[in-house]
N, C-alpha and C positions, 0 to 999 in steps of 0.2 A: 510311573506317573499315570494317573487315571485319565480317562478321556476328558472329563470335565476340566482337570487342570490344564491339559493340552489346549483345549478350546479357549479357556480363559487367557492363556498366554498368547494365543494367536489373536484373540480379540484385542488385547492390550497393544500388541505390535501393530495391528491394522489401525487402531485409533491413533497411535503415535504417528504413523505414516500419513494419516488423513490430516492431522494437525500441522505437520510439517509442510505438506503440499498446499494446504490452505494458506499458511503464512507466506510461502513463496509466491503464491498467486496474488495475494494482497499486496506484497511488495512490488511485484511487476506492474500491477494495475495502478498503484500509487505513482510509480515512476512515469508510466504512460500518461497519467492524468497531469502530472507536473509539466511534462513536455507540451501537452495539449494546451494547458492554461497559459504557458509562456508564449506559444505561437498565437493564441487568441488575443493575448494582451498586446503583442506586437502589431496585430491587425486592428486593434481597438474593437475587438469583437467579444471581449469578456464582460459579462454583466457586472455592474457596479458593486453589488454585494460580494462577489468573488474577488474583485480587485481589492476591495477593502480587507477582505479576509487574508489575502496573500501579501498585503503591504504592511511593513513593520512601522513602528513609531517614528522612525527616521525618514519614512517616505520611500523606502526601497522595496520594490516588488521582487519577491523571491518565492515562487511556488515550491521550490525544492526544500527550502528551509521550513516553510509552513507545513509541508506534508512529511517532514523529517525523512527525506530520501536523499541519496547522494547521486550526483551525475556520474554516469559510467565513464 
């Protein structure tokens, strides 16, 4: 295997690890945001546009469903 082939393989592995770490961080932040939105809603501190965003047609507020995350 040439040096170039080895470096390209390493680059591909690093890029895959970066994408995986990015996806995990996004999921963690979305979950954190969903909890924060729920707490702010309970305290009537969530801005109206966000309340509307997280409220479905039936009038149910659910930041977890809107952000497509599951409660742990």
